[in-house]
Backbone as XML, in Angstrom:
<?xml version="1.0"?>
<chain id="A" units="angstrom">
  <residue number="1" name="MET">
    <atom name="N" x="73.147" y="95.880" z="106.670"/>
    <atom name="CA" x="73.104" y="96.227" z="105.126"/>
    <atom name="C" x="73.069" y="94.999" z="104.162"/>
  </residue>
  <residue number="2" name="PHE">
    <atom name="N" x="72.588" y="95.287" z="103.015"/>
    <atom name="CA" x="72.863" y="94.153" z="101.998"/>
    <atom name="C" x="73.327" y="94.899" z="100.622"/>
  </residue>
  <residue number="3" name="TYR">
    <atom name="N" x="73.817" y="93.895" z="100.059"/>
    <atom name="CA" x="74.614" y="94.555" z="98.830"/>
    <atom name="C" x="74.052" y="93.781" z="97.481"/>
  </residue>
  <residue number="4" name="THR">
    <atom name="N" x="73.799" y="94.699" z="96.306"/>
    <atom name="CA" x="73.651" y="93.969" z="95.231"/>
    <atom name="C" x="74.833" y="94.405" z="94.423"/>
  </residue>
  <residue number="5" name="TYR">
    <atom name="N" x="75.468" y="93.441" z="93.819"/>
    <atom name="CA" x="76.783" y="93.544" z="93.077"/>
    <atom name="C" x="76.644" y="92.886" z="91.812"/>
  </residue>
  <residue number="6" name="VAL">
    <atom name="N" x="77.597" y="93.543" z="90.849"/>
    <atom name="CA" x="77.807" y="92.857" z="89.608"/>
    <atom name="C" x="79.280" y="92.673" z="89.425"/>
  </residue>
  <residue number="7" name="LEU">
    <atom name="N" x="79.681" y="91.352" z="88.867"/>
    <atom name="CA" x="80.917" y="91.038" z="88.652"/>
    <atom name="C" x="81.143" y="90.833" z="87.031"/>
  </residue>
  <residue number="8" name="ARG">
    <atom name="N" x="82.302" y="90.959" z="86.704"/>
    <atom name="CA" x="82.623" y="90.808" z="85.262"/>
    <atom name="C" x="83.894" y="89.625" z="85.150"/>
  </residue>
  <residue number="9" name="SER">
    <atom name="N" x="83.425" y="88.880" z="84.343"/>
    <atom name="CA" x="84.389" y="87.659" z="84.230"/>
    <atom name="C" x="85.529" y="88.035" z="83.262"/>
  </residue>
  <residue number="10" name="ASP">
    <atom name="N" x="86.658" y="87.785" z="83.545"/>
    <atom name="CA" x="87.977" y="88.167" z="82.668"/>
    <atom name="C" x="87.974" y="87.015" z="81.684"/>
  </residue>
  <residue number="11" name="LYS">
    <atom name="N" x="87.313" y="86.064" z="81.830"/>
    <atom name="CA" x="87.504" y="84.931" z="80.902"/>
    <atom name="C" x="86.368" y="84.870" z="79.609"/>
  </residue>
  <residue number="12" name="ASP">
    <atom name="N" x="85.116" y="85.318" z="80.203"/>
    <atom name="CA" x="83.979" y="85.328" z="78.976"/>
    <atom name="C" x="83.564" y="86.838" z="78.667"/>
  </residue>
  <residue number="13" name="LYS">
    <atom name="N" x="84.108" y="87.723" z="79.581"/>
    <atom name="CA" x="83.798" y="89.112" z="79.520"/>
    <atom name="C" x="82.152" y="89.200" z="79.768"/>
  </residue>
  <residue number="14" name="LYS">
    <atom name="N" x="81.635" y="88.532" z="80.432"/>
    <atom name="CA" x="80.191" y="88.856" z="80.790"/>
    <atom name="C" x="79.985" y="89.092" z="82.145"/>
  </residue>
  <residue number="15" name="ASN">
    <atom name="N" x="78.975" y="89.463" z="82.586"/>
    <atom name="CA" x="78.682" y="90.181" z="83.866"/>
    <atom name="C" x="77.615" y="89.075" z="84.716"/>
  </residue>
  <residue number="16" name="TYR">
    <atom name="N" x="77.996" y="89.065" z="85.913"/>
    <atom name="CA" x="76.925" y="88.192" z="87.036"/>
    <atom name="C" x="76.601" y="89.358" z="88.138"/>
  </residue>
  <residue number="17" name="ALA">
    <atom name="N" x="75.342" y="89.016" z="88.210"/>
    <atom name="CA" x="74.721" y="90.135" z="89.216"/>
    <atom name="C" x="74.273" y="89.250" z="90.660"/>
  </residue>
  <residue number="18" name="GLY">
    <atom name="N" x="74.535" y="89.281" z="91.468"/>
    <atom name="CA" x="73.923" y="88.754" z="92.661"/>
    <atom name="C" x="73.693" y="89.863" z="93.964"/>
  </residue>
  <residue number="19" name="PHE">
    <atom name="N" x="73.519" y="89.217" z="95.340"/>
    <atom name="CA" x="73.324" y="90.105" z="96.383"/>
    <atom name="C" x="73.818" y="89.303" z="97.674"/>
  </residue>
  <residue number="20" name="THR">
    <atom name="N" x="74.315" y="89.906" z="98.568"/>
    <atom name="CA" x="75.017" y="89.518" z="99.670"/>
    <atom name="C" x="74.578" y="90.349" z="100.960"/>
  </residue>
  <residue number="21" name="LYS">
    <atom name="N" x="75.036" y="89.761" z="101.961"/>
    <atom name="CA" x="75.115" y="90.519" z="103.108"/>
    <atom name="C" x="76.516" y="90.706" z="103.480"/>
  </residue>
  <residue number="22" name="ASP">
    <atom name="N" x="77.722" y="89.928" z="103.076"/>
    <atom name="CA" x="78.873" y="90.313" z="103.198"/>
    <atom name="C" x="79.652" y="90.351" z="101.877"/>
  </residue>
  <residue number="23" name="LEU">
    <atom name="N" x="80.076" y="91.515" z="101.294"/>
    <atom name="CA" x="80.227" y="91.725" z="99.925"/>
    <atom name="C" x="81.806" y="91.255" z="99.783"/>
  </residue>
  <residue number="24" name="LYS">
    <atom name="N" x="82.714" y="91.414" z="100.944"/>
    <atom name="CA" x="84.117" y="91.026" z="100.546"/>
    <atom name="C" x="84.309" y="89.280" z="100.772"/>
  </residue>
  <residue number="25" name="LEU">
    <atom name="N" x="83.492" y="88.567" z="101.729"/>
    <atom name="CA" x="83.411" y="87.287" z="101.733"/>
    <atom name="C" x="82.817" y="86.781" z="100.264"/>
  </residue>
  <residue number="26" name="ARG">
    <atom name="N" x="81.797" y="87.281" z="99.826"/>
    <atom name="CA" x="81.205" y="86.717" z="98.785"/>
    <atom name="C" x="81.970" y="86.964" z="97.551"/>
  </residue>
  <residue number="27" name="LEU">
    <atom name="N" x="82.972" y="87.805" z="97.353"/>
    <atom name="CA" x="83.760" y="88.054" z="96.080"/>
    <atom name="C" x="84.907" y="87.101" z="96.427"/>
  </residue>
  <residue number="28" name="GLU">
    <atom name="N" x="85.397" y="86.785" z="97.437"/>
    <atom name="CA" x="86.273" y="85.618" z="97.690"/>
    <atom name="C" x="85.651" y="84.351" z="97.322"/>
  </residue>
  <residue number="29" name="LEU">
    <atom name="N" x="84.475" y="84.295" z="97.715"/>
    <atom name="CA" x="84.025" y="82.697" z="97.595"/>
    <atom name="C" x="83.717" y="82.458" z="95.995"/>
  </residue>
  <residue number="30" name="HIS">
    <atom name="N" x="83.548" y="83.629" z="95.384"/>
    <atom name="CA" x="83.465" y="83.616" z="93.772"/>
    <atom name="C" x="84.593" y="83.407" z="93.065"/>
  </residue>
  <residue number="31" name="ASN">
    <atom name="N" x="85.869" y="83.808" z="93.480"/>
    <atom name="CA" x="87.009" y="83.749" z="93.024"/>
    <atom name="C" x="87.639" y="82.531" z="93.425"/>
  </residue>
  <residue number="32" name="ALA">
    <atom name="N" x="87.240" y="81.832" z="94.645"/>
    <atom name="CA" x="87.786" y="80.427" z="94.988"/>
    <atom name="C" x="87.237" y="79.528" z="94.333"/>
  </residue>
  <residue number="33" name="GLY">
    <atom name="N" x="86.012" y="79.859" z="93.351"/>
    <atom name="CA" x="85.488" y="78.511" z="92.847"/>
    <atom name="C" x="84.381" y="77.790" z="93.527"/>
  </residue>
  <residue number="34" name="LYS">
    <atom name="N" x="83.754" y="78.618" z="94.691"/>
    <atom name="CA" x="82.950" y="77.843" z="95.654"/>
    <atom name="C" x="81.456" y="78.128" z="95.313"/>
  </residue>
  <residue number="35" name="VAL">
    <atom name="N" x="81.343" y="79.214" z="94.298"/>
    <atom name="CA" x="79.842" y="79.296" z="93.877"/>
    <atom name="C" x="79.840" y="78.892" z="92.293"/>
  </residue>
  <residue number="36" name="ASN">
    <atom name="N" x="78.816" y="77.862" z="92.493"/>
    <atom name="CA" x="78.584" y="77.126" z="91.340"/>
    <atom name="C" x="78.339" y="78.037" z="89.958"/>
  </residue>
  <residue number="37" name="SER">
    <atom name="N" x="77.601" y="78.897" z="89.935"/>
    <atom name="CA" x="77.307" y="79.641" z="89.076"/>
    <atom name="C" x="78.359" y="80.403" z="88.326"/>
  </residue>
  <residue number="38" name="THR">
    <atom name="N" x="79.570" y="80.593" z="89.136"/>
    <atom name="CA" x="80.675" y="81.355" z="88.426"/>
    <atom name="C" x="81.858" y="80.609" z="88.379"/>
  </residue>
  <residue number="39" name="LYS">
    <atom name="N" x="82.094" y="79.545" z="88.897"/>
    <atom name="CA" x="83.291" y="78.696" z="89.101"/>
    <atom name="C" x="84.041" y="78.570" z="87.827"/>
  </residue>
  <residue number="40" name="ASP">
    <atom name="N" x="83.360" y="78.459" z="86.527"/>
    <atom name="CA" x="84.163" y="78.153" z="85.364"/>
    <atom name="C" x="84.349" y="79.374" z="84.855"/>
  </residue>
  <residue number="41" name="ARG">
    <atom name="N" x="83.804" y="80.555" z="85.453"/>
    <atom name="CA" x="84.135" y="81.630" z="84.686"/>
    <atom name="C" x="85.240" y="82.754" z="85.060"/>
  </residue>
  <residue number="42" name="ARG">
    <atom name="N" x="85.886" y="82.059" z="86.327"/>
    <atom name="CA" x="87.036" y="82.802" z="86.947"/>
    <atom name="C" x="88.162" y="83.196" z="86.214"/>
  </residue>
  <residue number="43" name="PRO">
    <atom name="N" x="88.901" y="84.338" z="86.388"/>
    <atom name="CA" x="88.686" y="85.151" z="87.591"/>
    <atom name="C" x="87.638" y="86.164" z="87.277"/>
  </residue>
  <residue number="44" name="LEU">
    <atom name="N" x="87.076" y="86.743" z="88.436"/>
    <atom name="CA" x="85.934" y="87.777" z="88.416"/>
    <atom name="C" x="86.570" y="89.234" z="89.162"/>
  </residue>
  <residue number="45" name="LYS">
    <atom name="N" x="86.079" y="90.261" z="88.392"/>
    <atom name="CA" x="86.157" y="91.567" z="89.044"/>
    <atom name="C" x="85.080" y="92.210" z="89.861"/>
  </residue>
  <residue number="46" name="LEU">
    <atom name="N" x="85.004" y="92.882" z="90.721"/>
    <atom name="CA" x="83.668" y="93.463" z="91.086"/>
    <atom name="C" x="83.793" y="94.712" z="90.345"/>
  </residue>
  <residue number="47" name="ILE">
    <atom name="N" x="82.824" y="94.980" z="89.577"/>
    <atom name="CA" x="82.693" y="96.172" z="88.833"/>
    <atom name="C" x="81.678" y="97.093" z="89.206"/>
  </residue>
  <residue number="48" name="TYR">
    <atom name="N" x="80.938" y="96.918" z="90.299"/>
    <atom name="CA" x="79.600" y="97.623" z="90.532"/>
    <atom name="C" x="78.970" y="97.084" z="91.870"/>
  </residue>
  <residue number="49" name="TYR">
    <atom name="N" x="78.605" y="97.747" z="92.697"/>
    <atom name="CA" x="77.742" y="97.525" z="93.780"/>
    <atom name="C" x="76.856" y="98.385" z="94.434"/>
  </residue>
  <residue number="50" name="GLU">
    <atom name="N" x="75.895" y="98.099" z="95.062"/>
    <atom name="CA" x="74.972" y="99.174" z="95.663"/>
    <atom name="C" x="74.589" y="98.490" z="97.122"/>
  </residue>
  <residue number="51" name="ALA">
    <atom name="N" x="74.554" y="99.486" z="98.242"/>
    <atom name="CA" x="74.053" y="98.914" z="99.403"/>
    <atom name="C" x="72.481" y="99.122" z="99.597"/>
  </residue>
  <residue number="52" name="CYS">
    <atom name="N" x="71.770" y="98.285" z="100.218"/>
    <atom name="CA" x="70.572" y="98.215" z="100.436"/>
    <atom name="C" x="70.036" y="98.228" z="101.896"/>
  </residue>
  <residue number="53" name="LEU">
    <atom name="N" x="69.032" y="98.772" z="102.263"/>
    <atom name="CA" x="68.861" y="98.596" z="103.852"/>
    <atom name="C" x="68.024" y="97.027" z="104.171"/>
  </residue>
  <residue number="54" name="SER">
    <atom name="N" x="67.383" y="96.667" z="103.240"/>
    <atom name="CA" x="66.824" y="95.248" z="103.528"/>
    <atom name="C" x="67.081" y="94.194" z="102.313"/>
  </residue>
  <residue number="55" name="GLN">
    <atom name="N" x="66.933" y="93.268" z="102.723"/>
    <atom name="CA" x="67.139" y="91.942" z="101.888"/>
    <atom name="C" x="66.204" y="91.881" z="100.759"/>
  </residue>
  <residue number="56" name="LYS">
    <atom name="N" x="64.950" y="92.435" z="100.944"/>
    <atom name="CA" x="64.114" y="92.681" z="100.093"/>
    <atom name="C" x="64.292" y="93.559" z="98.759"/>
  </residue>
  <residue number="57" name="ASP">
    <atom name="N" x="64.746" y="94.626" z="99.126"/>
    <atom name="CA" x="65.307" y="95.584" z="98.353"/>
    <atom name="C" x="66.627" y="95.365" z="97.656"/>
  </residue>
  <residue number="58" name="ALA">
    <atom name="N" x="67.412" y="94.401" z="98.349"/>
    <atom name="CA" x="68.556" y="93.860" z="97.591"/>
    <atom name="C" x="68.315" y="92.910" z="96.427"/>
  </residue>
  <residue number="59" name="THR">
    <atom name="N" x="67.389" y="92.209" z="96.702"/>
    <atom name="CA" x="66.875" y="91.077" z="95.718"/>
    <atom name="C" x="66.102" y="91.714" z="94.683"/>
  </residue>
  <residue number="60" name="LYS">
    <atom name="N" x="65.344" y="92.554" z="95.051"/>
    <atom name="CA" x="64.482" y="93.234" z="93.962"/>
    <atom name="C" x="65.506" y="94.068" z="92.881"/>
  </residue>
  <residue number="61" name="ARG">
    <atom name="N" x="66.816" y="94.689" z="93.231"/>
    <atom name="CA" x="67.574" y="95.276" z="92.490"/>
    <atom name="C" x="68.563" y="94.275" z="91.728"/>
  </residue>
  <residue number="62" name="GLU">
    <atom name="N" x="68.724" y="93.261" z="92.385"/>
    <atom name="CA" x="69.304" y="92.013" z="91.857"/>
    <atom name="C" x="68.696" y="91.414" z="90.560"/>
  </residue>
  <residue number="63" name="LYS">
    <atom name="N" x="67.396" y="91.367" z="90.614"/>
    <atom name="CA" x="66.347" y="90.778" z="89.592"/>
    <atom name="C" x="66.305" y="91.800" z="88.611"/>
  </residue>
  <residue number="64" name="TYR">
    <atom name="N" x="66.469" y="92.995" z="88.935"/>
    <atom name="CA" x="66.438" y="94.272" z="87.800"/>
    <atom name="C" x="67.801" y="94.010" z="87.141"/>
  </residue>
  <residue number="65" name="PHE">
    <atom name="N" x="68.912" y="93.854" z="87.702"/>
    <atom name="CA" x="70.196" y="93.852" z="86.767"/>
    <atom name="C" x="70.120" y="92.742" z="85.778"/>
  </residue>
  <residue number="66" name="LYS">
    <atom name="N" x="69.345" y="91.663" z="86.001"/>
    <atom name="CA" x="69.171" y="90.515" z="85.239"/>
    <atom name="C" x="68.253" y="90.699" z="84.025"/>
  </residue>
  <residue number="67" name="THR">
    <atom name="N" x="67.601" y="91.835" z="83.974"/>
    <atom name="CA" x="66.772" y="92.110" z="82.875"/>
    <atom name="C" x="67.573" y="92.871" z="81.780"/>
  </residue>
  <residue number="68" name="TYR">
    <atom name="N" x="66.834" y="92.978" z="80.789"/>
    <atom name="CA" x="67.579" y="93.696" z="79.607"/>
    <atom name="C" x="67.832" y="95.279" z="80.208"/>
  </residue>
  <residue number="69" name="TYR">
    <atom name="N" x="66.645" y="95.898" z="80.689"/>
    <atom name="CA" x="67.063" y="97.290" z="81.264"/>
    <atom name="C" x="67.863" y="97.348" z="82.174"/>
  </residue>
  <residue number="70" name="GLY">
    <atom name="N" x="68.148" y="96.530" z="83.012"/>
    <atom name="CA" x="69.417" y="96.602" z="84.200"/>
    <atom name="C" x="70.476" y="96.267" z="83.672"/>
  </residue>
  <residue number="71" name="LYS">
    <atom name="N" x="70.641" y="95.494" z="82.428"/>
    <atom name="CA" x="71.998" y="95.353" z="81.661"/>
    <atom name="C" x="72.359" y="96.879" z="80.994"/>
  </residue>
  <residue number="72" name="MET">
    <atom name="N" x="71.267" y="97.309" z="80.535"/>
    <atom name="CA" x="71.731" y="98.614" z="79.970"/>
    <atom name="C" x="72.030" y="99.604" z="80.857"/>
  </residue>
  <residue number="73" name="PHE">
    <atom name="N" x="71.429" y="99.557" z="82.064"/>
    <atom name="CA" x="71.695" y="100.366" z="83.219"/>
    <atom name="C" x="73.173" y="100.475" z="83.561"/>
  </residue>
  <residue number="74" name="ILE">
    <atom name="N" x="73.578" y="99.297" z="83.740"/>
    <atom name="CA" x="74.888" y="98.915" z="84.097"/>
    <atom name="C" x="76.066" y="99.331" z="83.014"/>
  </residue>
  <residue number="75" name="LYS">
    <atom name="N" x="75.544" y="99.191" z="81.831"/>
    <atom name="CA" x="76.401" y="99.659" z="80.584"/>
    <atom name="C" x="76.251" y="101.240" z="80.499"/>
  </residue>
  <residue number="76" name="SER">
    <atom name="N" x="75.380" y="101.822" z="80.729"/>
    <atom name="CA" x="75.450" y="103.452" z="80.741"/>
    <atom name="C" x="76.085" y="103.832" z="81.854"/>
  </residue>
  <residue number="77" name="ARG">
    <atom name="N" x="75.933" y="102.996" z="82.922"/>
    <atom name="CA" x="76.574" y="103.708" z="84.204"/>
    <atom name="C" x="78.116" y="103.522" z="84.202"/>
  </residue>
  <residue number="78" name="LEU">
    <atom name="N" x="78.805" y="102.487" z="83.620"/>
    <atom name="CA" x="80.101" y="102.320" z="83.422"/>
    <atom name="C" x="80.510" y="102.326" z="82.062"/>
  </residue>
  <residue number="79" name="LYS">
    <atom name="N" x="80.161" y="103.174" z="81.414"/>
    <atom name="CA" x="80.355" y="103.486" z="79.928"/>
    <atom name="C" x="81.878" y="103.340" z="79.727"/>
  </residue>
  <residue number="80" name="SER">
    <atom name="N" x="82.570" y="104.137" z="80.540"/>
    <atom name="CA" x="83.815" y="104.487" z="80.284"/>
    <atom name="C" x="84.559" y="103.288" z="80.842"/>
  </residue>
  <residue number="81" name="TYR">
    <atom name="N" x="84.110" y="102.428" z="81.627"/>
    <atom name="CA" x="84.802" y="101.275" z="81.960"/>
    <atom name="C" x="84.768" y="100.194" z="80.749"/>
  </residue>
  <residue number="82" name="PHE">
    <atom name="N" x="83.798" y="100.074" z="79.936"/>
    <atom name="CA" x="83.501" y="99.276" z="79.047"/>
    <atom name="C" x="84.301" y="99.740" z="77.694"/>
  </residue>
  <residue number="83" name="THR">
    <atom name="N" x="84.520" y="100.961" z="77.629"/>
    <atom name="CA" x="84.958" y="101.312" z="76.104"/>
    <atom name="C" x="86.434" y="101.843" z="76.507"/>
  </residue>
  <residue number="84" name="GLY">
    <atom name="N" x="86.919" y="102.022" z="77.708"/>
    <atom name="CA" x="88.245" y="102.525" z="77.812"/>
    <atom name="C" x="88.529" y="103.650" z="78.028"/>
  </residue>
</chain>
């Protein structure tokens, strides 16, 4: 399985989308500052993830999450999370 995930920065309140084969390890790496793209945005929370059967599907979904429509999907899906 491959996982597409969205992290939320407690520091700047922005989201980060990525994919991985080992979700738990990847989250630990992000919060340990070992991922260049998020090391200055820690701490990070896992707010959403999806499981995919192939890496191709996971990368396609990750790219979608980085588009305007993908961001709106996450916002709509997690509406109560963002509004309280």
